[in-house]
C-alpha positions as a LaTeX table, in Angstrom:
\begin{tabular}{lrrr}
\hline
Residue & $x$ (\AA) & $y$ (\AA) & $z$ (\AA) \\
\hline
Met1 & $-32.04$ & 42.45 & $-285.97$ \\
Ala2 & $-32.27$ & 39.30 & $-283.87$ \\
Tyr3 & $-29.39$ & 38.23 & $-281.62$ \\
Lys4 & $-27.94$ & 34.87 & $-282.69$ \\
Gly5 & $-25.48$ & 34.04 & $-279.90$ \\
Lys6 & $-25.17$ & 30.45 & $-278.68$ \\
Phe7 & $-24.47$ & 28.75 & $-275.37$ \\
Lys8 & $-23.65$ & 25.20 & $-274.28$ \\
Cys9 & $-26.62$ & 23.22 & $-272.97$ \\
Ile10 & $-26.50$ & 19.89 & $-271.16$ \\
Ile11 & $-29.70$ & 18.14 & $-270.05$ \\
Met12 & $-29.36$ & 14.95 & $-268.01$ \\
Ser13 & $-31.30$ & 12.65 & $-265.73$ \\
Pro14 & $-29.87$ & 10.28 & $-263.09$ \\
Arg15 & $-29.94$ & 7.51 & $-265.70$ \\
Thr16 & $-28.79$ & 9.15 & $-268.94$ \\
Leu17 & $-27.50$ & 12.14 & $-270.86$ \\
Ile18 & $-30.60$ & 13.45 & $-272.64$ \\
Tyr19 & $-29.16$ & 16.33 & $-274.66$ \\
Glu20 & $-25.84$ & 18.13 & $-275.23$ \\
Asn21 & $-25.26$ & 20.81 & $-277.85$ \\
Glu22 & $-24.74$ & 24.52 & $-278.58$ \\
Ile23 & $-28.14$ & 26.25 & $-278.72$ \\
Gln24 & $-29.66$ & 29.73 & $-279.08$ \\
Ser25 & $-32.55$ & 29.52 & $-276.59$ \\
Leu26 & $-33.97$ & 27.36 & $-273.82$ \\
Phe27 & $-37.55$ & 27.78 & $-272.57$ \\
Leu28 & $-38.33$ & 26.41 & $-269.09$ \\
Thr29 & $-41.17$ & 26.24 & $-266.57$ \\
Gly30 & $-39.77$ & 27.17 & $-263.18$ \\
Asp31 & $-41.34$ & 27.18 & $-259.74$ \\
Gln32 & $-41.83$ & 30.97 & $-260.06$ \\
Gly33 & $-43.09$ & 30.98 & $-263.69$ \\
Glu34 & $-41.87$ & 30.47 & $-267.24$ \\
Tyr35 & $-38.69$ & 31.95 & $-268.63$ \\
Glu36 & $-36.36$ & 31.79 & $-271.61$ \\
Leu37 & $-32.58$ & 31.65 & $-271.41$ \\
Leu38 & $-30.45$ & 33.18 & $-274.17$ \\
Ala39 & $-26.68$ & 33.42 & $-274.65$ \\
Tyr40 & $-24.89$ & 35.45 & $-271.95$ \\
His41 & $-27.98$ & 35.46 & $-269.72$ \\
Tyr42 & $-27.53$ & 36.67 & $-266.16$ \\
Pro43 & $-26.55$ & 33.73 & $-263.87$ \\
Val44 & $-29.56$ & 31.60 & $-262.87$ \\
Leu45 & $-30.10$ & 28.83 & $-260.33$ \\
Gly46 & $-33.67$ & 27.57 & $-260.15$ \\
Leu47 & $-36.14$ & 24.78 & $-259.59$ \\
Leu48 & $-38.19$ & 23.39 & $-262.45$ \\
Lys49 & $-41.68$ & 21.98 & $-262.17$ \\
Glu50 & $-43.55$ & 19.54 & $-264.36$ \\
Gly51 & $-43.75$ & 20.69 & $-267.96$ \\
Ser52 & $-41.57$ & 20.83 & $-271.03$ \\
Ile53 & $-38.10$ & 22.07 & $-271.85$ \\
Ile54 & $-38.12$ & 23.65 & $-275.30$ \\
Ile55 & $-34.86$ & 24.02 & $-277.22$ \\
Asp56 & $-34.60$ & 26.67 & $-279.97$ \\
Trp57 & $-38.42$ & 26.46 & $-280.30$ \\
Lys58 & $-37.88$ & 23.22 & $-282.28$ \\
Glu59 & $-37.28$ & 20.34 & $-279.83$ \\
Ser60 & $-39.14$ & 19.53 & $-276.64$ \\
Phe61 & $-38.55$ & 17.23 & $-273.64$ \\
Ala62 & $-41.17$ & 16.46 & $-270.99$ \\
Ile63 & $-39.96$ & 16.56 & $-267.38$ \\
Lys64 & $-41.47$ & 15.84 & $-263.98$ \\
Ala65 & $-39.15$ & 18.18 & $-262.03$ \\
Gly66 & $-35.60$ & 19.48 & $-262.15$ \\
Ile67 & $-32.89$ & 22.01 & $-261.38$ \\
Val68 & $-31.32$ & 24.50 & $-263.81$ \\
Arg69 & $-27.99$ & 26.30 & $-263.51$ \\
Phe70 & $-26.88$ & 28.92 & $-266.03$ \\
Phe71 & $-23.42$ & 30.38 & $-265.47$ \\
Ala72 & $-20.57$ & 31.54 & $-267.75$ \\
Asn73 & $-22.64$ & 30.91 & $-270.90$ \\
Glu74 & $-23.23$ & 27.24 & $-269.99$ \\
Cys75 & $-26.55$ & 25.74 & $-268.94$ \\
Ile76 & $-26.81$ & 22.49 & $-267.01$ \\
Val77 & $-30.25$ & 21.02 & $-266.39$ \\
Leu78 & $-30.75$ & 18.02 & $-264.08$ \\
Val79 & $-34.20$ & 16.50 & $-264.55$ \\
Glu80 & $-36.49$ & 13.80 & $-263.28$ \\
Glu81 & $-38.22$ & 12.27 & $-266.27$ \\
Pro82 & $-41.95$ & 11.48 & $-266.16$ \\
Pro83 & $-42.80$ & 7.77 & $-265.90$ \\
Lys84 & $-43.05$ & 6.00 & $-269.24$ \\
Ala85 & $-46.49$ & 4.74 & $-270.27$ \\
Lys86 & $-46.71$ & 0.94 & $-270.24$ \\
Val87 & $-47.39$ & $-0.60$ & $-273.64$ \\
Gly88 & $-49.94$ & $-3.39$ & $-273.90$ \\
Ser89 & $-51.50$ & $-2.96$ & $-270.46$ \\
\hline
\end{tabular}
């Protein structure tokens, strides 16, 4: 039987709110390796390196770097987005 608990997730950059919702899982690439956060995970404070943030194994956001904080069943991720490709160059 799979656990279906949810937690609040907020992902933002200095310019914009990227994502905010209740989710079941968050997969991240940290400076010490990859990990997945689930509801009621042990408190986490970590650095993120270039890669993707994957939400519920359905949505994905590319990041250049970031910081993650998981505490009291709430996850806040501050990210630096990768530069956008120029169109028509």
